[in-house]
N, C-alpha and C positions, 0 to 999 in steps of 0.2 A: 482696424477699421471695423466699426460696428454699423450694422445695417438693420433697420427694424423692418422686417417683412410682414406685410398686411395681407396674409392668407391664413385664414382659419384652418383649413387642412393641414397645412404644414405646422402651424401652431399646436394643433391637438396631438400630432405626431411627436413634436418635440416635448410636450407635456407628458404624453403617455410613456415615451422611451424614460424621460428621467424620473417619473413616479416609479416606473418598473425597475429601475436601478437602485432608486431609495428603498423600494420595498425588499430588494434582494438584499441590499445591506443591513437593514434593521431587522426583517424577518428571517430571512434565510440563514445569513451569516451570523448575526448576534444573538437572535431569540432561539431559533430552531437548532443550529450547528454548535451554537455557543464557542465560535472560533477564537472569541476574545479571552477565552479561559486556557491558559497555557497547561500543558499536561506534563507531568513529572513522573519518573518511575517510583514504584513503590517497592522497595527492597525489603526481605526479611530473611527470617531463619525458622525451620521447622524441624520438630523431632517427632520421629515415627516409632512407634512400637507395636507389638503383635501379642494377642491373648488367646490362647486355645479356648475351644468351646467350654464354657463351665456354666454352673446355675448361678442364679443371680447373687454372688457371693465374693469374698476376697479369695483369689486363687492360692494365697498362702496360708489361708484358715484351714487346719486340719479337718475341719467338717465339711470343706468345700470340695463338691464332687465335678469331674469333668463330665461332658455330655458330647462326646464323640459320637458321630453316627458310625455304628458298627461296620466293621470292615466286610461283613457279608452282604451289606447293603449298598456297597459302593460298586459300580460296574467297572471300574478301571482297577480293580483287586482280583487277584487270582482266588481269594477267598469268597467271592461274589457268589450268592447263593444260585442266582441265574447265569445267563450267558454274558460274559465281560464283552466289551465293545468289539474286540477282534475275534471272539470265538464264533466259528461257524458263519462268519460274515463272506459274502461273495461280491463279484463287481456287476451283478446283474442290473442293479439300479442305476449305474452310470455308464455301464458298457454292456448292453446285452448280449453282443456277438461273442464276447469272451467270458468265461467262467474261471473263478480262482479261488480255491480255499484260502483258509487262515493261513496254511503253512507257506503258501506263495506270498501271500501279503507281508508275512513276516520277513520272508527273504528280501521283498522290496524294500521294507524299511530299514532292513540290516545294512544297506549301504550307507546308512547315515549315522549308524551306531559306530563307536570307537572298539575294535576288536584287539585286544593285547597280543593274540596269538599270530596276528598278520600285520604287514606294514600298514602305516596309516594312509588312505588314499587322499590325495590332494583335494582341498575343498572345492576348488573351481570344477575339477572332473566329477565330483560327486553332485555338485548343482546342475552341471550340463546334463547329467543322467537323469536327475530329477525332472529337468524341464521336458527332456525327450519324452520321458513317461507321462508326464502331464499332457503332453501335445498327442500321445498316441492313445490317451484314455485309460491309462494304468491306474491315475489317481482318481479317487473318488471326488465329487464336488465339494466347494466349499461349505463349511458348516457340517460335513458327515463327521460323526463322532468316531474318532479313528485311533485312539490311544490303545497302544498294545498292554494288554493285562500283565502286571507284575505284583508281587508279594508287597503288601501294605503294612506299614508299622506305625505305631501310635507314637508321636514325639510331643511332648508340650513346649510351650513357647521359650521356657528357659533351655531347653536342649537346642532350639533353633535359634538360639541368639548367642552365637560364640564370638562374634565381632564387637569391638567397642563401638557404642553408637555414634554415628558421625552425623553431623547436623546435615539436613536435605537429602538424606540416603537412608535407604533401607533395602534388605535382601529378604525376600519371601522365598524359602525352599520348597520345592515340590517332589524332588526325587533325591534320593540317598544312596550312593555307592560307596562300599566299606571294601577297601583293597588291602589284604594283608600281604606284605613283602618280606622276605627274608635277605640278609646280607650275602652276595655272592662271594663265596669262599676263594673263588678262582680270579678274583678281581686283585690287582694289584695291591698291597698294603706296606708302606715303607716300615711299620713296625714290625713286619715278618719278613724273615730273610729266605731266600732261596725258593719263593712261590713262582711257579711256572705261570706262563701266560694263559689266559681262558682259551678253551677248545684245544689245549695241547700246543699253543703256539710258542714257538721259541723266544718270542719277546717277553720278557718276564714283566714289563711294564705296561703290557697291554690290559684292558678292561672296557669291555663291550657295555656292561650297565654294572651299576653298584649293587642294586636290588633286583630280584627276581618276584614275581607275582606268584603267590602260591593259593591265593583265595579271592574270590569275587563275590560280594553280595550285593544285589541290587533290590533297592525298595522305593515305593512310593511313600511321601508323607501323607498319611491317612487323614482324610477329611480336612485338608489344608484350605479347601475352598470356604468353609464355614469359620476359618479362624477370623478373629476381629482386628482390624486396623484402628490404631489410635493416632490422632494427629493433634498436636499442639504447635502453634505457630505464632509469631508476632511480626510486626513490619515496623518500617520508619521511612519517611520521606522528608530529607532534610530540606529541600527546597519550599516545601510548603508548611514544615514544622509540625507535621502530623504523625502520629504513632499510634499503636495499640496493638492488642491481640484478639483471638476468636473470642474472648469473653465479652468484648465491648461491642460487637457488631452482629448483624445478621448473617446467616450463611447459606450458601445454595451450592448444589451440585449441577453442574453442567452436562448434558447429554448431547453431543454435536455429531454431526455427519463427516466432519472433516477435521484434520489435525489443527488447523489453523483458521479458525473463523474470523471473519472481519469484525464483527460485534456479537459478541456471546448472548446478549439478550434478545437480539433480532434473528440470530442464524441457529440457536440452539434452544433445546428444551431445558428450562431451570426448574429445580426441585428445592424447596426450602429445607434446610437442616432441621427436624423437629428438635424443640426445646432450644434453640438457639435464640438469643435476645438481642434487640437493638432495633432501631428504627429503620424503617423500608420505605423506599418511594412507591406512592400507590400505583404508579404504571408498572413496576416490577412485581409487585403484589397481585396485578391482574393477570399478567401472563405466567405466573409460577404455577407448576404442575403439582399433581398428587403425589405426595411423598411415599404414599403406599407401594409405589412401583419398586422402591428398594427398602424393604422393611426392616433391614438391620440398621439403616441409618440413623443416628440420633447424637445428641450431645448428652453426655452422663452428668452425673451430679458434681464431678470435679472441674467441668466445663471443657471436658476433651471431646472432639468430634470423633465418633468410631463408626465404621461400616465394615461388613465382611468383605473379603477378597472377592467372592462370587459377585456380589453386588457392585463392587468397584469396577470389575472388569466388564460387567456388563454395561456401564455408562461410557465405555471407549467409542469412538467413532467406527473401530472395526467390529464391534458387536453391533451398533446401529446399523451400518450399511449392509451387513449380511443376516440381520435378525438373529444373532447368536444368543442363546440362552447358556450356553456351556463354552466358554471361550478356551478353557484350559484343554478341553478334550477333543476340539473341533479342527478340522482341515481349514487352514488359514490361507489367504491369497498369496499368490506367487511372490509379491513383492515384499512379504515378510520373510522371505529367504529360509524358510524352515523345511521346505519340500514337504516329505511324507511324514514328518514328525509333528508332534504337537507341543504346546508350549508346557505341558505337564512333563514332557519327556524331556525337552532340549532346554527350556528356559527361554527368556527374552528380557527386553528393556522397557520398561513403562514410564512415560513422563507424568508427572503429577502437577499440573499448573495451578498455582494459588494466586488468585488474582484480586487483590484489594483495590478498591475502584469507587470513584463517585462521579464518573464521567457519564453525562446522560444528555438527551435531546430535552429542547425547551425549557432548559434550566440555566438562564444567563446569570443568574447570582448577582444582579446590579444591586450595589448598595442602597440601603432603605432611606439614606439621606437624600438622594436625588429625587426620590417618590414622594416625599412627605411634604415638598413645597409646591406640588402641583395643585391646581385647584381640581375640586371635585370630580367634575365630568371628565377632565384629562386623566385623573387618577384611576377611574374606572376604566378608561380607554386602555391606558398602559399598565394596568395590573399584572396580565400575563407576564410582562416583561420584568417582573418583580419576583417572579419563581426563585426560590433559594436554589442553592446548589444541593444535589443529590445527597442523601446520608451515605456514608460509606458502608459498603458491604463486601464479603468475600465470596469468592467462587471456586470451587474445586472442577478442574476439567482433566480427566485423565486420557491418555492417548499412547499407543504403541509406537515404537520406531523399530526398523528392521533390524533383526539380529540374527546371525547363523545360529547363536545358542548363548546361553550365559551360565557360567558354572563358577563355583568357588572351591578352592582346593585347601584342606586343612590337614596338616601333618600330626599325628599324636604319637606319643612315645610311650610304650608299653613296659613294664620292668625289665623286659628282656632287651631292651633298647642299648646298643646299636645292632645287635645280631637281628632283631625284628622291628618293623615298624607298620603302623596302621596310616593308610592314606584314605582322607573321607573326602569323597568328590560330590558336592552338591550342585544340583541343577535347580534353578528356579528363575524368579523374575527379580531383575533388579528394579527398584524405584527411586527415580532421582526428582527432586522437588525443584521446580523453578517458579520464581515469582515474575508475573508480566504483568502486574496491575499498573494501573495509572490514576494518579490524582491531580484534581486541578483545584486551583484557587483563584480568587478574582484578584486581578492586576490592572490597576488604572493605566499604567504605561503600555501594556499589551491590548488594551481597549483603545487607545489612543492611536497605537500602530495599525489595527485592523480598520480603524475609521479612516485614517489617513490613506491606506492603500486602497480601501474600497472606494473612496471618494473619486479616484483616478478613473473609476469607471464613467463618471460623470462627463469626463472630457471625452470618452469613447462614444457617448450620446451624442455629443456635438458633432463629432466626426461622422457618425452613421446618419444624422438627418442632413448634415451638409452634402455627403455623398448621394443620398437620395435625391435632394433637391436639385443638385448641378449635374447629376450624370444619369438621371432617370430616362432612358429612351422613350418612355410612353408618356411623357409630360412635355406638353408645349411651352410650359414656363421654365425649363430646365435651363434654357439660353438665358433667360433674364436673370435668374438667380446666380447663374455661373458669372455673368458680366457684374452684377452688383458686388459679389464676393471678391472676384479677382478683376479689378478695374484696368483695363488696359492703358498703358502710356505711350506717349510719343516715341518715335525713333530718336533716340539720343544721338546718333551719329550727325544728323542735320544740325542739331543744337550746338554740338562742338565745332562743328565748321563754321557755323554762323557766328558762334561766341568768339572766335578766334579773328574774326574781322570787325568786331562790334567795340565801339568806344561809348560808354555811358554819357561822356561829355557832350556827344553830337558829332554829325559828320564833319564839321569844319576843324574838329580837333585832331583828327588823323584821317590822312587822305586814303588810306589803305579800306577804309570803310565803306568807300563807294555809295555815300549818302544812304548807309544802312542806319535806321532808326530804331528798329527793334529786331530780336531774333525770331519772331513770330510773324508769319506773313499778313494775318489779319490785323495785327496791332501797326505794323509797318505802312499798311495800306491806309488805315485811318489816320495815322500821324501825318502822311504825305498831303492829307486834305487840309490839315491845320498848319497856321503859321506859329512862329515861336511864342507868339501870345496867346495861342489856343482859338484863334478866330479862324471860321471856315473860308478857305481860299479857293476851294475846288468842289465839285458835285461828284458824287459816286455814280460811275457809269452802271448801265444794267448788268453787264456782264460781270462787273466787280461785286454788284450787289449779290447776285446768284451765288457767286464764289464765296462771299463772306458768310452768307446765310448756310450754303452747305457745310462750311467750315465749322460754324458754331453747331449746326445740328449733330455734326458727327462728334464733337466734343461734349454735347451735353448727353448724348445717348450712350457715351462711352461711360458717362458719370452715373446716370438715374436708370440706364436701361429702358427708357421709355418705349424705344424702338430699335431693338438689338440689330434688325435688318439695315439700319442707317448708321450703324456704328462703324462699319467697314472695317472689320478687324481681320478679315481673310486677305491672302496676297492677291495681287493684280490678275494672275492667271486664272484664279477661282472667282474673283467677282471684280469685273471692270470697272465697275463703279468707283472701286477703290481708287484705281489709277485716275479716275476723273477726280474724286474728292482729293486726292493727294497730288494732282498735277499743281494745284495752286501753291503747294509747298515747294515741288520740283521747280517749277518757274522762278520761285522767289529765291531759291537756293543758287540756281545757275546766274540769275540776275546779279547777284552781290558778291558772289565769288569770282576770282580771276580765272579766266579759262585754263590758265596754265597751273593752277594750284595743283600739287601732288595728290592731296587728298582727293580733290574732285575727279581728277583722272582714274584714280583706283576706284572710287564708286562707280565710275561709268564703265570700267572694265568689270566690275562684279555685277553691272546691271541694276545697282539700287538707284540710280539715278538718271533718267532718261538722257540720252545724247543730245548735244546742242543742234539745232536746225541748221540745216546748210545754209551758207551765205548766198545772198540774192545776187545774181548776175548783174554786171553794172550795164546800165541802159545807155547806148549811144545815141546822142541826140543829132539831128541833122544840122549841117553847117549853114 
């Protein structure tokens, strides 16, 4: 049923709601959010390499010289000309009531170090002790330079690259331990007969350890923070058919406050990679920062992106949150699980996310063929909807994951092997590359799906206007709107009872009809005033006329809601006029249905039809 309601206020509300939903679909969903552009992952591969500090030359050129920072200028080295980080420090700054010299600090840190002369303490016990010390104020605050000084040794990049290069993975050594071991002569050897067990044991097959440690050397990799990392990577997206490498696109470095930002362009600072080429969106160019904050970052002549270890670590959320400039030597938060150790001492895990993306706001990328057929004024109006999809760019985003430590163990064989062996234990930062980028492409089917889904909101607008019109307690028009929308019907129980006693051929065709001419009391009353030829044979009495007018008034008000107070929709007990108006129907039902009809008896018992009036007492006439 469609009802045309002539109310300008309700019409304006309906128009405003529909225009708001239409604006939401076209402006918010399609133009701003670009929800019609499906996003697909951009997968890729990266190769990382490292180069020690050199002059601007080929490191394999005999005339090329290294540019290491000398160890006497590195505060984490014992060769440092001044006081190393741990030398002469006290806890005055973070716990004024307790003083401690460097020796006590060293004992505090020693609970995290591996000592071959005593059994290894379980990790959980060491971490629990670290948390207790942090609670009691034995640890310095986050950011305090706390690396224990050790002897520093120079290594070039070739010496530090002993593993085969694996895609999307690289190891940055920071600490080196050289352990010399000798074969335990008391250990059982099947090639030797009559060898007694270790420690004089009678068990000749007993062996507590195959090798015994005779010497341990512990070094830091000198100037590792100024080593340069080189990145080469490429991507592909099979769903969009897009592919390429960093030579083709503009690159950025993202500096975020959290490991997982929702949108790197709005939640992070981005810095362009100098010398990288490629098209970039003006909105991204406008928010890009000054790359001078990371002076080592650039793209070299061969197209590889380079950055120093120090600058890369400074771009992590860990450094941003705590304003750290030296991440390797600082006390880090408890959730990093390093305790009183630093990254230079224990190592850690760094994730380097490389995101190739062309996702952006206000870039619907609708095909030009739709716009070129619009007339001039409309073309200017809809020009913003013709913004192309953003150019592809890539962004580096480094962040740390908690790690108790990270080390790599390499065993070398000297000429005296197997009687002697050398174990090299490297602590450092494991870099794992992940590709988290998203690429979009226009798809007409996706646009159609978004429009179809969004247009369902228009049905919600109709529902909202209907609810406001029909159920607004502050509106006097609500009953009218409700009656117009939900037209009340007759009680079909009466109709079914009368229909079973009605014969369309007329009363003479069926004696059960009791001269019933219609199933409606008004029609039946009018038909009794006419003969079979349609001539008036009787007048309508005044009482009958009032009943007819009242009956038709009720019917018309239920149809057009001109006066809902006279539609008599409420039950009798709430509106006595309903009983008066329906008495016409009740009398008609009782008159034309036999008193012993089963259905009529049931309706009387239910109270839905008034009981029959009591019979009049017989009048006795005088003789």
